[in-house]
Each structure stands twice: as C-alpha cells, then as structure tokens.
Jmol script that loads the backbone (N, CA, C; Angstrom):
load data "model"
ATOM      1  N   MET A   1     -99.725 147.207 211.070  1.00  0.00           N
ATOM      2  CA  MET A   1    -100.574 147.563 209.939  1.00  0.00           C
ATOM      3  C   MET A   1     -99.927 147.088 208.637  1.00  0.00           C
ATOM      4  N   ASN A   2    -100.705 146.464 207.797  1.00  0.00           N
ATOM      5  CA  ASN A   2    -100.188 145.943 206.535  1.00  0.00           C
ATOM      6  C   ASN A   2     -99.863 147.076 205.577  1.00  0.00           C
ATOM      7  N   LYS A   3     -98.770 146.922 204.871  1.00  0.00           N
ATOM      8  CA  LYS A   3     -98.346 147.915 203.875  1.00  0.00           C
ATOM      9  C   LYS A   3     -99.129 147.703 202.587  1.00  0.00           C
ATOM     10  N   ARG A   4     -99.385 148.811 201.903  1.00  0.00           N
ATOM     11  CA  ARG A   4    -100.170 148.788 200.666  1.00  0.00           C
ATOM     12  C   ARG A   4     -99.270 148.965 199.448  1.00  0.00           C
ATOM     13  N   VAL A   5     -99.488 148.097 198.466  1.00  0.00           N
ATOM     14  CA  VAL A   5     -98.729 148.144 197.218  1.00  0.00           C
ATOM     15  C   VAL A   5     -99.716 148.349 196.073  1.00  0.00           C
ATOM     16  N   LEU A   6     -99.435 149.339 195.244  1.00  0.00           N
ATOM     17  CA  LEU A   6    -100.248 149.621 194.063  1.00  0.00           C
ATOM     18  C   LEU A   6     -99.403 149.249 192.844  1.00  0.00           C
ATOM     19  N   ILE A   7     -99.937 148.361 192.010  1.00  0.00           N
ATOM     20  CA  ILE A   7     -99.178 147.869 190.857  1.00  0.00           C
ATOM     21  C   ILE A   7     -99.919 148.201 189.564  1.00  0.00           C
ATOM     22  N   TYR A   8     -99.169 148.761 188.612  1.00  0.00           N
ATOM     23  CA  TYR A   8     -99.695 149.046 187.275  1.00  0.00           C
ATOM     24  C   TYR A   8     -98.929 148.213 186.261  1.00  0.00           C
ATOM     25  N   ASP A   9     -99.666 147.397 185.522  1.00  0.00           N
ATOM     26  CA  ASP A   9     -99.066 146.607 184.442  1.00  0.00           C
ATOM     27  C   ASP A   9    -100.193 146.170 183.517  1.00  0.00           C
ATOM     28  N   ASP A  10     -99.958 146.148 182.229  1.00  0.00           N
ATOM     29  CA  ASP A  10    -101.003 145.725 181.296  1.00  0.00           C
ATOM     30  C   ASP A  10    -101.025 144.211 181.108  1.00  0.00           C
ATOM     31  N   ASP A  11    -100.097 143.503 181.741  1.00  0.00           N
ATOM     32  CA  ASP A  11    -100.027 142.045 181.645  1.00  0.00           C
ATOM     33  C   ASP A  11    -100.727 141.442 182.871  1.00  0.00           C
ATOM     34  N   GLN A  12    -101.911 140.865 182.642  1.00  0.00           N
ATOM     35  CA  GLN A  12    -102.699 140.297 183.739  1.00  0.00           C
ATOM     36  C   GLN A  12    -101.938 139.199 184.490  1.00  0.00           C
ATOM     37  N   GLU A  13    -101.137 138.427 183.792  1.00  0.00           N
ATOM     38  CA  GLU A  13    -100.389 137.356 184.453  1.00  0.00           C
ATOM     39  C   GLU A  13     -99.374 137.905 185.449  1.00  0.00           C
ATOM     40  N   ILE A  14     -98.712 138.994 185.074  1.00  0.00           N
ATOM     41  CA  ILE A  14     -97.765 139.650 185.993  1.00  0.00           C
ATOM     42  C   ILE A  14     -98.513 140.170 187.215  1.00  0.00           C
ATOM     43  N   LEU A  15     -99.668 140.785 186.986  1.00  0.00           N
ATOM     44  CA  LEU A  15    -100.459 141.311 188.105  1.00  0.00           C
ATOM     45  C   LEU A  15    -100.887 140.198 189.058  1.00  0.00           C
ATOM     46  N   ILE A  16    -101.358 139.098 188.502  1.00  0.00           N
ATOM     47  CA  ILE A  16    -101.798 137.975 189.345  1.00  0.00           C
ATOM     48  C   ILE A  16    -100.616 137.398 190.120  1.00  0.00           C
ATOM     49  N   LEU A  17     -99.501 137.203 189.445  1.00  0.00           N
ATOM     50  CA  LEU A  17     -98.306 136.662 190.087  1.00  0.00           C
ATOM     51  C   LEU A  17     -97.855 137.559 191.238  1.00  0.00           C
ATOM     52  N   CYS A  18     -97.720 138.849 190.962  1.00  0.00           N
ATOM     53  CA  CYS A  18     -97.250 139.782 191.989  1.00  0.00           C
ATOM     54  C   CYS A  18     -98.235 139.878 193.151  1.00  0.00           C
ATOM     55  N   LYS A  19     -99.498 139.937 192.834  1.00  0.00           N
ATOM     56  CA  LYS A  19    -100.503 140.032 193.893  1.00  0.00           C
ATOM     57  C   LYS A  19    -100.457 138.787 194.782  1.00  0.00           C
ATOM     58  N   THR A  20    -100.325 137.617 194.193  1.00  0.00           N
ATOM     59  CA  THR A  20    -100.261 136.375 194.950  1.00  0.00           C
ATOM     60  C   THR A  20     -99.020 136.346 195.848  1.00  0.00           C
ATOM     61  N   ILE A  21     -97.880 136.675 195.285  1.00  0.00           N
ATOM     62  CA  ILE A  21     -96.624 136.674 196.039  1.00  0.00           C
ATOM     63  C   ILE A  21     -96.695 137.655 197.208  1.00  0.00           C
ATOM     64  N   LEU A  22     -97.162 138.854 196.942  1.00  0.00           N
ATOM     65  CA  LEU A  22     -97.182 139.889 197.975  1.00  0.00           C
ATOM     66  C   LEU A  22     -98.271 139.648 199.025  1.00  0.00           C
ATOM     67  N   ALA A  23     -99.416 139.162 198.595  1.00  0.00           N
ATOM     68  CA  ALA A  23    -100.500 138.888 199.550  1.00  0.00           C
ATOM     69  C   ALA A  23    -100.084 137.798 200.538  1.00  0.00           C
ATOM     70  N   LYS A  24     -99.314 136.821 200.083  1.00  0.00           N
ATOM     71  CA  LYS A  24     -98.828 135.765 200.978  1.00  0.00           C
ATOM     72  C   LYS A  24     -97.889 136.317 202.041  1.00  0.00           C
ATOM     73  N   ARG A  25     -97.351 137.499 201.795  1.00  0.00           N
ATOM     74  CA  ARG A  25     -96.449 138.150 202.752  1.00  0.00           C
ATOM     75  C   ARG A  25     -97.151 139.313 203.456  1.00  0.00           C
ATOM     76  N   ASN A  26     -98.472 139.266 203.454  1.00  0.00           N
ATOM     77  CA  ASN A  26     -99.321 140.215 204.180  1.00  0.00           C
ATOM     78  C   ASN A  26     -99.322 141.651 203.661  1.00  0.00           C
ATOM     79  N   TYR A  27     -98.963 141.827 202.398  1.00  0.00           N
ATOM     80  CA  TYR A  27     -99.134 143.136 201.777  1.00  0.00           C
ATOM     81  C   TYR A  27    -100.565 143.230 201.270  1.00  0.00           C
ATOM     82  N   LEU A  28    -101.114 144.422 201.323  1.00  0.00           N
ATOM     83  CA  LEU A  28    -102.408 144.688 200.696  1.00  0.00           C
ATOM     84  C   LEU A  28    -102.089 145.194 199.300  1.00  0.00           C
ATOM     85  N   VAL A  29    -102.612 144.524 198.292  1.00  0.00           N
ATOM     86  CA  VAL A  29    -102.223 144.816 196.913  1.00  0.00           C
ATOM     87  C   VAL A  29    -103.434 145.212 196.081  1.00  0.00           C
ATOM     88  N   GLU A  30    -103.281 146.312 195.354  1.00  0.00           N
ATOM     89  CA  GLU A  30    -104.284 146.713 194.371  1.00  0.00           C
ATOM     90  C   GLU A  30    -103.582 146.793 193.029  1.00  0.00           C
ATOM     91  N   THR A  31    -104.252 146.324 191.976  1.00  0.00           N
ATOM     92  CA  THR A  31    -103.644 146.312 190.650  1.00  0.00           C
ATOM     93  C   THR A  31    -104.527 147.044 189.646  1.00  0.00           C
ATOM     94  N   HIS A  32    -103.858 147.605 188.627  1.00  0.00           N
ATOM     95  CA  HIS A  32    -104.553 148.292 187.536  1.00  0.00           C
ATOM     96  C   HIS A  32    -103.829 148.001 186.233  1.00  0.00           C
ATOM     97  N   THR A  33    -104.599 147.906 185.152  1.00  0.00           N
ATOM     98  CA  THR A  33    -104.011 147.697 183.828  1.00  0.00           C
ATOM     99  C   THR A  33    -103.849 149.002 183.058  1.00  0.00           C
ATOM    100  N   ARG A  34    -104.305 150.100 183.639  1.00  0.00           N
ATOM    101  CA  ARG A  34    -104.172 151.434 183.029  1.00  0.00           C
ATOM    102  C   ARG A  34    -103.762 152.409 184.121  1.00  0.00           C
ATOM    103  N   CYS A  35    -103.066 153.471 183.728  1.00  0.00           N
ATOM    104  CA  CYS A  35    -102.590 154.425 184.725  1.00  0.00           C
ATOM    105  C   CYS A  35    -103.071 155.848 184.459  1.00  0.00           C
ATOM    106  N   ASP A  36    -104.093 156.010 183.636  1.00  0.00           N
ATOM    107  CA  ASP A  36    -104.549 157.348 183.282  1.00  0.00           C
ATOM    108  C   ASP A  36    -105.254 158.069 184.433  1.00  0.00           C
ATOM    109  N   ASN A  37    -105.604 157.373 185.507  1.00  0.00           N
ATOM    110  CA  ASN A  37    -106.220 158.001 186.681  1.00  0.00           C
ATOM    111  C   ASN A  37    -105.324 157.842 187.907  1.00  0.00           C
ATOM    112  N   ILE A  38    -104.030 157.976 187.717  1.00  0.00           N
ATOM    113  CA  ILE A  38    -103.087 157.658 188.788  1.00  0.00           C
ATOM    114  C   ILE A  38    -103.346 158.444 190.067  1.00  0.00           C
ATOM    115  N   LEU A  39    -103.649 159.731 189.982  1.00  0.00           N
ATOM    116  CA  LEU A  39    -103.857 160.513 191.204  1.00  0.00           C
ATOM    117  C   LEU A  39    -105.102 160.065 191.961  1.00  0.00           C
ATOM    118  N   LYS A  40    -106.162 159.733 191.241  1.00  0.00           N
ATOM    119  CA  LYS A  40    -107.371 159.206 191.894  1.00  0.00           C
ATOM    120  C   LYS A  40    -107.111 157.825 192.485  1.00  0.00           C
ATOM    121  N   ASP A  41    -106.355 157.004 191.764  1.00  0.00           N
ATOM    122  CA  ASP A  41    -106.017 155.672 192.270  1.00  0.00           C
ATOM    123  C   ASP A  41    -105.223 155.787 193.577  1.00  0.00           C
ATOM    124  N   ILE A  42    -104.274 156.700 193.612  1.00  0.00           N
ATOM    125  CA  ILE A  42    -103.457 156.896 194.810  1.00  0.00           C
ATOM    126  C   ILE A  42    -104.319 157.392 195.957  1.00  0.00           C
ATOM    127  N   GLU A  43    -105.192 158.333 195.676  1.00  0.00           N
ATOM    128  CA  GLU A  43    -106.081 158.860 196.718  1.00  0.00           C
ATOM    129  C   GLU A  43    -106.952 157.749 197.303  1.00  0.00           C
ATOM    130  N   HIS A  44    -107.430 156.873 196.461  1.00  0.00           N
ATOM    131  CA  HIS A  44    -108.287 155.767 196.894  1.00  0.00           C
ATOM    132  C   HIS A  44    -107.508 154.695 197.666  1.00  0.00           C
ATOM    133  N   THR A  45    -106.347 154.304 197.144  1.00  0.00           N
ATOM    134  CA  THR A  45    -105.576 153.194 197.689  1.00  0.00           C
ATOM    135  C   THR A  45    -104.666 153.592 198.855  1.00  0.00           C
ATOM    136  N   LYS A  46    -104.127 154.804 198.792  1.00  0.00           N
ATOM    137  CA  LYS A  46    -103.152 155.276 199.782  1.00  0.00           C
ATOM    138  C   LYS A  46    -101.972 154.295 199.896  1.00  0.00           C
ATOM    139  N   PRO A  47    -101.278 154.075 198.771  1.00  0.00           N
ATOM    140  CA  PRO A  47    -100.206 153.084 198.765  1.00  0.00           C
ATOM    141  C   PRO A  47     -98.963 153.541 199.509  1.00  0.00           C
ATOM    142  N   ASP A  48     -98.224 152.558 200.014  1.00  0.00           N
ATOM    143  CA  ASP A  48     -96.919 152.818 200.610  1.00  0.00           C
ATOM    144  C   ASP A  48     -95.835 152.774 199.540  1.00  0.00           C
ATOM    145  N   ILE A  49     -96.131 152.103 198.425  1.00  0.00           N
ATOM    146  CA  ILE A  49     -95.203 152.004 197.302  1.00  0.00           C
ATOM    147  C   ILE A  49     -96.000 151.689 196.036  1.00  0.00           C
ATOM    148  N   ILE A  50     -95.442 152.108 194.889  1.00  0.00           N
ATOM    149  CA  ILE A  50     -96.071 151.852 193.590  1.00  0.00           C
ATOM    150  C   ILE A  50     -95.061 151.142 192.693  1.00  0.00           C
ATOM    151  N   LEU A  51     -95.522 150.082 192.026  1.00  0.00           N
ATOM    152  CA  LEU A  51     -94.749 149.436 190.969  1.00  0.00           C
ATOM    153  C   LEU A  51     -95.393 149.834 189.653  1.00  0.00           C
ATOM    154  N   MET A  52     -94.619 150.420 188.746  1.00  0.00           N
ATOM    155  CA  MET A  52     -95.168 150.976 187.508  1.00  0.00           C
ATOM    156  C   MET A  52     -94.468 150.417 186.286  1.00  0.00           C
ATOM    157  N   ASP A  53     -95.236 149.735 185.451  1.00  0.00           N
ATOM    158  CA  ASP A  53     -94.722 149.278 184.161  1.00  0.00           C
ATOM    159  C   ASP A  53     -94.567 150.497 183.256  1.00  0.00           C
ATOM    160  N   LEU A  54     -93.587 150.468 182.372  1.00  0.00           N
ATOM    161  CA  LEU A  54     -93.416 151.581 181.437  1.00  0.00           C
ATOM    162  C   LEU A  54     -94.382 151.500 180.270  1.00  0.00           C
ATOM    163  N   TRP A  55     -94.568 150.306 179.744  1.00  0.00           N
ATOM    164  CA  TRP A  55     -95.405 150.130 178.564  1.00  0.00           C
ATOM    165  C   TRP A  55     -96.807 149.757 178.998  1.00  0.00           C
ATOM    166  N   ILE A  56     -97.595 150.754 179.275  1.00  0.00           N
ATOM    167  CA  ILE A  56     -98.950 150.544 179.767  1.00  0.00           C
ATOM    168  C   ILE A  56     -99.885 151.467 178.977  1.00  0.00           C
ATOM    169  N   PRO A  57    -101.077 150.993 178.651  1.00  0.00           N
ATOM    170  CA  PRO A  57    -101.980 151.786 177.799  1.00  0.00           C
ATOM    171  C   PRO A  57    -102.304 153.181 178.336  1.00  0.00           C
ATOM    172  N   GLU A  58    -102.734 153.973 177.429  1.00  0.00           N
ATOM    173  CA  GLU A  58    -103.138 155.364 177.637  1.00  0.00           C
ATOM    174  C   GLU A  58    -101.907 156.245 177.795  1.00  0.00           C
ATOM    175  N   ILE A  59    -101.658 156.793 178.972  1.00  0.00           N
ATOM    176  CA  ILE A  59    -100.596 157.794 179.104  1.00  0.00           C
ATOM    177  C   ILE A  59     -99.201 157.193 179.262  1.00  0.00           C
ATOM    178  N   GLY A  60     -99.097 155.931 179.615  1.00  0.00           N
ATOM    179  CA  GLY A  60     -97.805 155.279 179.793  1.00  0.00           C
ATOM    180  C   GLY A  60     -97.209 155.534 181.168  1.00  0.00           C
ATOM    181  N   GLY A  61     -96.333 154.643 181.571  1.00  0.00           N
ATOM    182  CA  GLY A  61     -95.734 154.705 182.895  1.00  0.00           C
ATOM    183  C   GLY A  61     -94.879 155.926 183.144  1.00  0.00           C
ATOM    184  N   GLU A  62     -94.105 156.345 182.138  1.00  0.00           N
ATOM    185  CA  GLU A  62     -93.259 157.534 182.318  1.00  0.00           C
ATOM    186  C   GLU A  62     -94.093 158.752 182.668  1.00  0.00           C
ATOM    187  N   LYS A  63     -95.135 158.999 181.896  1.00  0.00           N
ATOM    188  CA  LYS A  63     -95.994 160.166 182.121  1.00  0.00           C
ATOM    189  C   LYS A  63     -96.713 160.066 183.471  1.00  0.00           C
ATOM    190  N   ALA A  64     -97.199 158.874 183.811  1.00  0.00           N
ATOM    191  CA  ALA A  64     -97.910 158.686 185.076  1.00  0.00           C
ATOM    192  C   ALA A  64     -97.000 158.993 186.264  1.00  0.00           C
ATOM    193  N   VAL A  65     -95.769 158.509 186.225  1.00  0.00           N
ATOM    194  CA  VAL A  65     -94.832 158.778 187.322  1.00  0.00           C
ATOM    195  C   VAL A  65     -94.510 160.264 187.383  1.00  0.00           C
ATOM    196  N   THR A  66     -94.307 160.888 186.235  1.00  0.00           N
ATOM    197  CA  THR A  66     -94.034 162.323 186.203  1.00  0.00           C
ATOM    198  C   THR A  66     -95.182 163.099 186.835  1.00  0.00           C
ATOM    199  N   ILE A  67     -96.412 162.751 186.504  1.00  0.00           N
ATOM    200  CA  ILE A  67     -97.585 163.423 187.080  1.00  0.00           C
ATOM    201  C   ILE A  67     -97.580 163.294 188.593  1.00  0.00           C
ATOM    202  N   MET A  68     -97.357 162.107 189.104  1.00  0.00           N
ATOM    203  CA  MET A  68     -97.426 161.921 190.564  1.00  0.00           C
ATOM    204  C   MET A  68     -96.243 162.542 191.274  1.00  0.00           C
ATOM    205  N   LYS A  69     -95.054 162.530 190.662  1.00  0.00           N
ATOM    206  CA  LYS A  69     -93.872 163.121 191.303  1.00  0.00           C
ATOM    207  C   LYS A  69     -93.925 164.655 191.280  1.00  0.00           C
ATOM    208  N   GLU A  70     -94.692 165.236 190.353  1.00  0.00           N
ATOM    209  CA  GLU A  70     -94.851 166.692 190.314  1.00  0.00           C
ATOM    210  C   GLU A  70     -95.943 167.180 191.259  1.00  0.00           C
ATOM    211  N   ASN A  71     -96.731 166.253 191.803  1.00  0.00           N
ATOM    212  CA  ASN A  71     -97.818 166.609 192.718  1.00  0.00           C
ATOM    213  C   ASN A  71     -97.290 166.535 194.152  1.00  0.00           C
ATOM    214  N   PRO A  72     -97.320 167.653 194.904  1.00  0.00           N
ATOM    215  CA  PRO A  72     -96.782 167.648 196.272  1.00  0.00           C
ATOM    216  C   PRO A  72     -97.448 166.621 197.199  1.00  0.00           C
ATOM    217  N   GLU A  73     -98.685 166.252 196.925  1.00  0.00           N
ATOM    218  CA  GLU A  73     -99.394 165.297 197.784  1.00  0.00           C
ATOM    219  C   GLU A  73     -98.995 163.844 197.518  1.00  0.00           C
ATOM    220  N   THR A  74     -98.391 163.582 196.378  1.00  0.00           N
ATOM    221  CA  THR A  74     -98.038 162.198 196.035  1.00  0.00           C
ATOM    222  C   THR A  74     -96.547 161.994 195.752  1.00  0.00           C
ATOM    223  N   ALA A  75     -95.785 163.070 195.701  1.00  0.00           N
ATOM    224  CA  ALA A  75     -94.370 163.000 195.311  1.00  0.00           C
ATOM    225  C   ALA A  75     -93.521 162.134 196.233  1.00  0.00           C
ATOM    226  N   GLN A  76     -93.900 162.032 197.497  1.00  0.00           N
ATOM    227  CA  GLN A  76     -93.084 161.287 198.464  1.00  0.00           C
ATOM    228  C   GLN A  76     -93.299 159.775 198.413  1.00  0.00           C
ATOM    229  N   ILE A  77     -94.310 159.313 197.687  1.00  0.00           N
ATOM    230  CA  ILE A  77     -94.575 157.869 197.599  1.00  0.00           C
ATOM    231  C   ILE A  77     -93.504 157.223 196.719  1.00  0.00           C
ATOM    232  N   PRO A  78     -92.812 156.215 197.242  1.00  0.00           N
ATOM    233  CA  PRO A  78     -91.789 155.553 196.428  1.00  0.00           C
ATOM    234  C   PRO A  78     -92.396 154.857 195.205  1.00  0.00           C
ATOM    235  N   VAL A  79     -91.704 154.993 194.079  1.00  0.00           N
ATOM    236  CA  VAL A  79     -92.120 154.353 192.833  1.00  0.00           C
ATOM    237  C   VAL A  79     -90.956 153.544 192.289  1.00  0.00           C
ATOM    238  N   LEU A  80     -91.235 152.282 191.991  1.00  0.00           N
ATOM    239  CA  LEU A  80     -90.259 151.432 191.329  1.00  0.00           C
ATOM    240  C   LEU A  80     -90.762 151.157 189.918  1.00  0.00           C
ATOM    241  N   LEU A  81     -89.970 151.533 188.923  1.00  0.00           N
ATOM    242  CA  LEU A  81     -90.325 151.173 187.556  1.00  0.00           C
ATOM    243  C   LEU A  81     -90.151 149.672 187.424  1.00  0.00           C
ATOM    244  N   PHE A  82     -90.978 149.106 186.576  1.00  0.00           N
ATOM    245  CA  PHE A  82     -91.137 147.665 186.512  1.00  0.00           C
ATOM    246  C   PHE A  82     -91.247 147.347 185.034  1.00  0.00           C
ATOM    247  N   SER A  83     -90.105 147.003 184.381  1.00  0.00           N
ATOM    248  CA  SER A  83     -90.152 146.905 182.928  1.00  0.00           C
ATOM    249  C   SER A  83     -89.028 146.046 182.357  1.00  0.00           C
ATOM    250  N   ALA A  84     -89.243 145.598 181.124  1.00  0.00           N
ATOM    251  CA  ALA A  84     -88.210 144.879 180.370  1.00  0.00           C
ATOM    252  C   ALA A  84     -87.432 145.833 179.466  1.00  0.00           C
ATOM    253  N   ASN A  85     -87.743 147.119 179.511  1.00  0.00           N
ATOM    254  CA  ASN A  85     -87.063 148.114 178.693  1.00  0.00           C
ATOM    255  C   ASN A  85     -85.571 148.121 179.029  1.00  0.00           C
ATOM    256  N   ALA A  86     -84.720 148.021 178.021  1.00  0.00           N
ATOM    257  CA  ALA A  86     -83.272 147.976 178.224  1.00  0.00           C
ATOM    258  C   ALA A  86     -82.729 149.271 178.838  1.00  0.00           C
ATOM    259  N   GLU A  87     -83.468 150.362 178.717  1.00  0.00           N
ATOM    260  CA  GLU A  87     -83.019 151.660 179.243  1.00  0.00           C
ATOM    261  C   GLU A  87     -83.703 152.018 180.554  1.00  0.00           C
ATOM    262  N   ILE A  88     -84.175 151.015 181.291  1.00  0.00           N
ATOM    263  CA  ILE A  88     -84.950 151.265 182.503  1.00  0.00           C
ATOM    264  C   ILE A  88     -84.177 152.099 183.538  1.00  0.00           C
ATOM    265  N   LYS A  89     -82.890 151.858 183.674  1.00  0.00           N
ATOM    266  CA  LYS A  89     -82.088 152.601 184.654  1.00  0.00           C
ATOM    267  C   LYS A  89     -82.069 154.094 184.320  1.00  0.00           C
ATOM    268  N   GLU A  90     -81.825 154.418 183.064  1.00  0.00           N
ATOM    269  CA  GLU A  90     -81.762 155.814 182.633  1.00  0.00           C
ATOM    270  C   GLU A  90     -83.136 156.483 182.730  1.00  0.00           C
ATOM    271  N   ILE A  91     -84.170 155.770 182.321  1.00  0.00           N
ATOM    272  CA  ILE A  91     -85.534 156.315 182.396  1.00  0.00           C
ATOM    273  C   ILE A  91     -85.918 156.562 183.846  1.00  0.00           C
ATOM    274  N   SER A  92     -85.554 155.645 184.708  1.00  0.00           N
ATOM    275  CA  SER A  92     -85.845 155.782 186.130  1.00  0.00           C
ATOM    276  C   SER A  92     -85.251 157.083 186.688  1.00  0.00           C
ATOM    277  N   LYS A  93     -83.997 157.341 186.363  1.00  0.00           N
ATOM    278  CA  LYS A  93     -83.339 158.582 186.813  1.00  0.00           C
ATOM    279  C   LYS A  93     -84.020 159.809 186.219  1.00  0.00           C
ATOM    280  N   LYS A  94     -84.313 159.747 184.929  1.00  0.00           N
ATOM    281  CA  LYS A  94     -84.883 160.894 184.224  1.00  0.00           C
ATOM    282  C   LYS A  94     -86.215 161.332 184.821  1.00  0.00           C
ATOM    283  N   ILE A  95     -87.066 160.387 185.202  1.00  0.00           N
ATOM    284  CA  ILE A  95     -88.394 160.755 185.697  1.00  0.00           C
ATOM    285  C   ILE A  95     -88.477 160.755 187.229  1.00  0.00           C
ATOM    286  N   LYS A  96     -87.310 160.597 187.869  1.00  0.00           N
ATOM    287  CA  LYS A  96     -87.212 160.661 189.331  1.00  0.00           C
ATOM    288  C   LYS A  96     -87.957 159.538 190.044  1.00  0.00           C
ATOM    289  N   ALA A  97     -87.987 158.374 189.400  1.00  0.00           N
ATOM    290  CA  ALA A  97     -88.507 157.193 190.099  1.00  0.00           C
ATOM    291  C   ALA A  97     -87.490 156.850 191.188  1.00  0.00           C
ATOM    292  N   ASP A  98     -87.935 156.153 192.203  1.00  0.00           N
ATOM    293  CA  ASP A  98     -87.055 155.845 193.318  1.00  0.00           C
ATOM    294  C   ASP A  98     -86.144 154.650 193.039  1.00  0.00           C
ATOM    295  N   GLY A  99     -86.521 153.848 192.060  1.00  0.00           N
ATOM    296  CA  GLY A  99     -85.727 152.692 191.699  1.00  0.00           C
ATOM    297  C   GLY A  99     -86.387 151.949 190.559  1.00  0.00           C
ATOM    298  N   TYR A 100     -85.882 150.753 190.279  1.00  0.00           N
ATOM    299  CA  TYR A 100     -86.462 149.981 189.184  1.00  0.00           C
ATOM    300  C   TYR A 100     -86.255 148.492 189.430  1.00  0.00           C
ATOM    301  N   ILE A 101     -87.106 147.711 188.789  1.00  0.00           N
ATOM    302  CA  ILE A 101     -87.005 146.257 188.801  1.00  0.00           C
ATOM    303  C   ILE A 101     -87.089 145.815 187.341  1.00  0.00           C
ATOM    304  N   ALA A 102     -86.009 145.243 186.849  1.00  0.00           N
ATOM    305  CA  ALA A 102     -85.977 144.804 185.455  1.00  0.00           C
ATOM    306  C   ALA A 102     -86.711 143.473 185.310  1.00  0.00           C
ATOM    307  N   LYS A 103     -87.524 143.385 184.268  1.00  0.00           N
ATOM    308  CA  LYS A 103     -88.195 142.126 183.925  1.00  0.00           C
ATOM    309  C   LYS A 103     -87.334 141.379 182.913  1.00  0.00           C
ATOM    310  N   PRO A 104     -87.268 140.079 182.979  1.00  0.00           N
ATOM    311  CA  PRO A 104     -87.872 139.233 184.005  1.00  0.00           C
ATOM    312  C   PRO A 104     -87.152 139.447 185.331  1.00  0.00           C
ATOM    313  N   PHE A 105     -87.877 139.281 186.426  1.00  0.00           N
ATOM    314  CA  PHE A 105     -87.316 139.567 187.737  1.00  0.00           C
ATOM    315  C   PHE A 105     -87.289 138.322 188.607  1.00  0.00           C
ATOM    316  N   ASP A 106     -86.398 138.361 189.568  1.00  0.00           N
ATOM    317  CA  ASP A 106     -86.292 137.321 190.574  1.00  0.00           C
ATOM    318  C   ASP A 106     -87.249 137.693 191.708  1.00  0.00           C
ATOM    319  N   ILE A 107     -88.028 136.747 192.184  1.00  0.00           N
ATOM    320  CA  ILE A 107     -89.025 137.019 193.222  1.00  0.00           C
ATOM    321  C   ILE A 107     -88.372 137.589 194.479  1.00  0.00           C
ATOM    322  N   ASN A 108     -87.234 137.044 194.874  1.00  0.00           N
ATOM    323  CA  ASN A 108     -86.555 137.564 196.059  1.00  0.00           C
ATOM    324  C   ASN A 108     -86.107 139.006 195.862  1.00  0.00           C
ATOM    325  N   TYR A 109     -85.656 139.334 194.651  1.00  0.00           N
ATOM    326  CA  TYR A 109     -85.252 140.712 194.371  1.00  0.00           C
ATOM    327  C   TYR A 109     -86.462 141.648 194.431  1.00  0.00           C
ATOM    328  N   LEU A 110     -87.593 141.200 193.924  1.00  0.00           N
ATOM    329  CA  LEU A 110     -88.829 141.978 194.003  1.00  0.00           C
ATOM    330  C   LEU A 110     -89.153 142.280 195.461  1.00  0.00           C
ATOM    331  N   LEU A 111     -89.150 141.260 196.290  1.00  0.00           N
ATOM    332  CA  LEU A 111     -89.490 141.427 197.707  1.00  0.00           C
ATOM    333  C   LEU A 111     -88.486 142.322 198.431  1.00  0.00           C
ATOM    334  N   GLU A 112     -87.202 142.120 198.159  1.00  0.00           N
ATOM    335  CA  GLU A 112     -86.162 142.952 198.786  1.00  0.00           C
ATOM    336  C   GLU A 112     -86.291 144.416 198.357  1.00  0.00           C
ATOM    337  N   SER A 113     -86.592 144.641 197.085  1.00  0.00           N
ATOM    338  CA  SER A 113     -86.727 146.012 196.586  1.00  0.00           C
ATOM    339  C   SER A 113     -87.890 146.727 197.253  1.00  0.00           C
ATOM    340  N   ILE A 114     -89.000 146.042 197.369  1.00  0.00           N
ATOM    341  CA  ILE A 114     -90.178 146.646 198.010  1.00  0.00           C
ATOM    342  C   ILE A 114     -89.865 146.937 199.480  1.00  0.00           C
ATOM    343  N   LYS A 115     -89.308 145.958 200.151  1.00  0.00           N
ATOM    344  CA  LYS A 115     -88.991 146.106 201.575  1.00  0.00           C
ATOM    345  C   LYS A 115     -88.030 147.273 201.809  1.00  0.00           C
ATOM    346  N   LYS A 116     -87.075 147.450 200.913  1.00  0.00           N
ATOM    347  CA  LYS A 116     -86.085 148.530 201.032  1.00  0.00           C
ATOM    348  C   LYS A 116     -86.755 149.904 201.122  1.00  0.00           C
ATOM    349  N   TYR A 117     -87.829 150.079 200.384  1.00  0.00           N
ATOM    350  CA  TYR A 117     -88.477 151.389 200.315  1.00  0.00           C
ATOM    351  C   TYR A 117     -89.613 151.582 201.313  1.00  0.00           C
ATOM    352  N   ILE A 118     -90.108 150.505 201.911  1.00  0.00           N
ATOM    353  CA  ILE A 118     -91.237 150.688 202.833  1.00  0.00           C
ATOM    354  C   ILE A 118     -91.048 150.016 204.193  1.00  0.00           C
ATOM    355  N   SER A 119     -89.804 149.770 204.559  1.00  0.00           N
ATOM    356  CA  SER A 119     -89.588 149.116 205.861  1.00  0.00           C
ATOM    357  C   SER A 119     -89.756 150.096 207.016  1.00  0.00           C
TER     358      SER A 119
END
end "model"
wireframe off; spacefill off
backbone 0.3
color backbone group
C-alpha cells in the first residue's frame, strides 16, 4: 500500500517539486497552501506523514502542528517542519514536531527523512 504524504506550503513551486519527486517514488501526495483546516484535511487524507511549512497563511505552521499534536486522534502522525527559518530546530522541539527539514533542502535528505518516519 502506498504511503500518504500531506504537505503544507504557501509556495506553489515547492509543492509541485515535492509532489513530483514523491509521486515518482510511489507516494500518494496531497498539498495545501493553507493549514487552517488541518484536522479536516487529516481526516480526509489520512496521511502517514505531514510536511509543514512554518510561514503559511492564516494560522501558521506552528499553530497548526500544535492543534494536531494536542488532538489524541492525530497526535501520533509524524510531522516534519519544513522551513528556511533559522530557528527551525528549536521551534520543532517547542511544538513537539517529530523532526525538521531546513530549506533549501537536498532531495535525498527529504526522501531519507520521510522514509525514516514512515518505513
């Protein structure tokens, strides 16, 4: 069964790039440019992992991850923060994300990070 990846980023080019890379490796990928409906998105998509940009319109990535990690039905889904923010490591720990991928990122590192959490 193909693994599902849910990606949130306000940069359409990043979404297209990631979706193309992951789809070629048989991941099912859904993308969103806003995260204000994160719990509904998760219910619909049933992702195995989430990549979350920090700087995203409406509630922002930090708040979205906090909402899902505080919900017992979604807390176990791995989340990787996905950002160019210089404090990504500290923010990741603070909001209990499972890890992070600093932008700009290496494609192999992206794939290895995802595989680490959903193998």
